[in-house]
DRENKEGU-33956 format. One record per residue (C-alpha): residue in one letter; x, y, z. Coordinates in steps of 0.05 Angstrom, whole numbers. Layout:
N
 r     px     py     pz
 a      X      Y      Z
...
***
This chain:
334
 r     px     py     pz
 m    114   -180    681
 s    184   -177    709
 l    245   -153    670
 v    267   -225    659
 q    198   -244    631
 d    199   -182    586
 r    264   -207    557
 r    236   -277    547
 i    173   -252    512
 s    214   -206    468
 h    258   -265    446
 f    196   -305    432
 h    166   -247    392
 e    228   -242    347
 a    232   -317    335
 a    158   -318    315
 r    165   -255    272
 l    228   -278    235
 g    208   -351    230
 s    269   -383    263
 v    309   -383    327
 r    373   -370    289
 a    345   -308    253
 a    320   -281    320
 a    389   -293    350
 d    422   -255    293
 f    373   -198    300
 l    382   -194    376
 n    458   -205    370
 v    457   -264    419
 a    471   -338    413
 p    415   -382    386
 s    419   -423    450
 a    402   -361    491
 v    340   -349    450
 s    319   -422    455
 r    329   -421    531
 q    288   -357    540
 i    230   -386    498
 t    233   -453    535
 q    230   -418    603
 l    171   -375    580
 e    133   -438    557
 h    148   -471    623
 e    122   -409    661
 l     58   -407    620
 g     48   -482    620
 m     39   -493    546
 p     80   -493    481
 l     83   -427    444
 l    122   -448    382
 e    115   -506    333
 r    184   -528    312
 h    194   -557    242
 r    251   -566    193
 r    240   -499    160
 g    237   -460    225
 v    183   -443    276
 k    113   -414    277
 p     69   -395    336
 t     17   -443    365
 e    -53   -416    380
 a    -28   -400    450
 g     32   -366    421
 e    -12   -322    376
 r    -48   -298    439
 v     17   -282    473
 l     41   -244    412
 e    -23   -205    410
 y    -15   -186    483
 y     57   -165    471
 r     39   -122    411
 q    -19    -89    449
 r     28    -76    507
 l     81    -44    462
 a     28     -2    427
 q     -1     22    493
 q     68     39    518
 e     81     80    455
 v     15    116    464
 l     32    133    535
 l    102    160    518
 e     75    200    460
 s     18    229    501
 l     71    254    550
 q    109    283    492
 s     46    317    466
 l     47    358    530
 k    109    388    500
 g     77    399    433
 l     97    335    394
 q    171    352    400
 s    197    281    390
 g    178    210    370
 s    177    167    308
 l    125    142    259
 v    129     84    209
 l     87     85    145
 a     84     24    100
 i     63     39     27
 g     57     10    -42
 e     99     39    -98
 g     42     75   -130
 f     35    123    -70
 i    107    150    -74
 e     96    213   -115
 g     32    234    -80
 l     64    223    -10
 a    125    270    -14
 g     84    334     -6
 p     43    313     54
 l    103    284     90
 s    142    347     78
 r     86    389    107
 f     80    342    167
 s    155    348    181
 a    151    423    176
 r     97    424    229
 y    128    371    274
 p    204    373    260
 g    220    331    321
 i    182    270    296
 e    222    221    255
 l    185    191    195
 k    203    124    164
 v    171     98    100
 n    175     25     82
 l    162     10      8
 c    131    -59     -3
 g     76    -99    -36
 t      4    -99    -11
 n      9   -164     29
 e     72   -139     63
 v     40    -73     79
 i    -17   -110    114
 r     31   -155    151
 q     72    -96    178
 v      8    -61    200
 v    -21   -124    233
 e     43   -138    269
 d     53    -66    292
 e    116    -56    251
 a     81      2    217
 h     33     52    249
 l     -5     64    184
 g     -8     32    115
 l    -27     56     45
 v    -54      0      0
 f    -87     -9    -66
 h   -144    -59    -72
 p   -125   -102    -11
 t   -158   -168      6
 r   -207   -165     64
 d   -172   -176    131
 p   -210   -178    198
 k   -149   -150    234
 i   -148    -86    193
 r   -184    -20    207
 t   -196     24    146
 h   -193     98    161
 v   -211    120     91
 s   -227     85     26
 r   -234    118    -43
 p   -249     88   -111
 q   -189     89   -158
 p   -207     54   -224
 v   -154     21   -265
 c   -148     52   -333
 a   -108     45   -397
 v    -51     94   -400
 v    -19    120   -463
 n     17    183   -488
 p    -23    238   -523
 q      3    218   -591
 h    -21    146   -586
 v    -76    124   -633
 l   -121    107   -572
 a   -112    177   -545
 r   -131    207   -612
 q   -191    161   -617
 f   -216    180   -547
 g   -195    253   -542
 g   -184    280   -612
 q   -116    313   -625
 p    -69    313   -565
 f    -76    373   -518
 r    -34    392   -458
 g    -53    415   -388
 q   -119    453   -382
 q   -133    448   -456
 f   -133    372   -454
 a   -175    372   -391
 a   -226    419   -423
 q   -229    374   -485
 e   -240    314   -440
 g   -294    349   -400
 s   -334    370   -461
 r   -330    300   -490
 r   -352    268   -425
 a   -410    317   -418
 a   -432    301   -489
 g   -430    226   -474
 t   -379    212   -529
 l   -326    178   -486
 e   -334    103   -495
 p   -297     54   -448
 l   -243     13   -480
 s   -250    -64   -479
 l   -196   -112   -463
 a   -203   -143   -531
 a   -185    -76   -563
 l   -117    -77   -527
 a    -96   -143   -561
 s    -68   -107   -622
 h    -25    -58   -581
 s     42    -64   -547
 l     24    -75   -475
 a     63    -72   -410
 l     35   -102   -345
 p     62   -112   -274
 e     81   -180   -248
 v     28   -229   -227
 s     42   -214   -153
 f     14   -143   -161
 g    -58   -129   -145
 i    -67    -95   -212
 r    -48   -159   -249
 q    -97   -199   -207
 i   -152   -151   -227
 v   -132   -160   -300
 a   -135   -235   -292
 q   -206   -231   -265
 a   -228   -186   -323
 e   -194   -233   -374
 h   -231   -292   -346
 q   -299   -257   -349
 a   -288   -227   -418
 g   -258   -291   -447
 v   -196   -253   -469
 m   -122   -269   -455
 l    -74   -211   -460
 s     -2   -223   -481
 p     41   -167   -453
 t    102   -145   -489
 l    135   -125   -423
 t    125   -151   -352
 c    161   -118   -294
 n    156   -104   -219
 a    164    -28   -222
 l    106     19   -236
 a    157     73   -257
 m    179     29   -314
 l    106     18   -336
 k     96     93   -339
 q    160    102   -380
 f    136     48   -427
 a     71     88   -439
 l    109    153   -447
 h    149    121   -503
 g     90     97   -543
 g     64     34   -509
 v      1     19   -469
 t     -2      0   -395
 l    -58     -9   -343
 l    -52     31   -278
 p    -96     61   -225
 e   -115    134   -239
 f    -79    165   -179
 v    -12    134   -201
 v    -10    176   -265
 s    -45    239   -239
 e     16    284   -244
 e     33    261   -315
 v    -39    269   -337
 a    -44    338   -307
 a     19    358   -345
 g     -8    330   -410
 r     48    278   -416
 l      0    218   -409
 c    -74    204   -422
 r   -118    155   -384
 i   -174    118   -418
 p   -232     84   -382
 l   -237      9   -387
 q   -302    -28   -401
 e   -298    -88   -354
 a   -330    -79   -285
 q   -268   -106   -249
 f   -230    -43   -268
 v   -281      5   -239
 t   -287    -23   -168
 p   -217    -21   -138
 h   -204     25    -79
 v   -144     56    -44
 q   -144     51     32
 l   -108     82     91
 i   -105     28    145
 s    -82     12    215
 r    -87    -50    259
 l   -158    -59    287
 g   -157    -47    361
 r    -93     -6    360
 q   -100     62    393
 l    -62    110    348
 s    -16    159    381
 d    -29    233    374
 g     26    238    321
 a     -1    180    280
 s    -72    209    284
 r    -48    275    258
 l    -10    243    202
 s    -71    201    184
 s   -114    265    180
 l    -62    300    137
 l    -56    242     88
 q   -132    239     81
 q   -136    313     66
 d    -75    323     22
 m    -63    260    -19
 t    -87    258    -91
 a   -105    184    -82
 f   -160    204    -32
 s   -187    262    -72
 p   -255    254   -104
 s   -246    214   -167
 e   -276    233   -235
 g   -272    159   -251
 g   -265    132   -321
 s   -239    192   -360
 v   -182    215   -403
 g   -141    274   -380
 q   -134    305   -311
 s   -153    264   -251
 r   -176    321   -208
***
């Protein structure tokens, strides 16, 4: 395509991505009429409408979706070419975008620090967002890689690695549930040893949802994947939990548990606190809590650049979330 057509298709891409011509104009720092003109000319050249206009904005037609897919593939291929040329110099420059859920923050700092030490010329950007937004950014090539917990199945997504990460009840070592499941509270290796011996003896019994009803409980908002898992388990068990606290920050849920309450979180989210003896995790009885997975994803069909491939390998090797899980236990998670 010519330079003019490149400009037209980029204006179309931004209008489709942002959902309106005005938002695209603001992003591109041009007049809305300029964006509309470029899109109209592109539609004329291709001989079919690319956008559906309605009162709330615009969305791509079927033909528009195909043009967007072409454009994203073209940008991705261009990026691979440029980075392959850079790799001849030893990955001295470039940029990578990683979209993640909040639960991955603590386990990600170490691997990213090691990656930056190996490839100091590569700029890393991390976008913190919910599962659906992680998937959207990956599908639309706004992020090279994504880290998600229990995502819905999407035909446009490629999963590089998937590991089970059960959801468990989380309490502090002094909580009555911790004493019931692990005896007197222990810290560090002592607590882990106590847990291991009890598991080997078959004395650790999973906790039922009904047993949580009498305790002060904190849960994430309904938009979180964890809460959706809880809803499925409630329906099957015929139980309706009434949380004392509902919030949209996993850090707040952990603090709630540290100060004497109960929360429900995936094992990897509390791995550091459990290893330090500050929190305990207790297996849950319902099957819905055993099956969730964490995944490292990219867009299906996207050829990862050398830098993105190396980052993917490092995350798979170094992140606690992708370590073999001991599933359904109290104490250390690895």
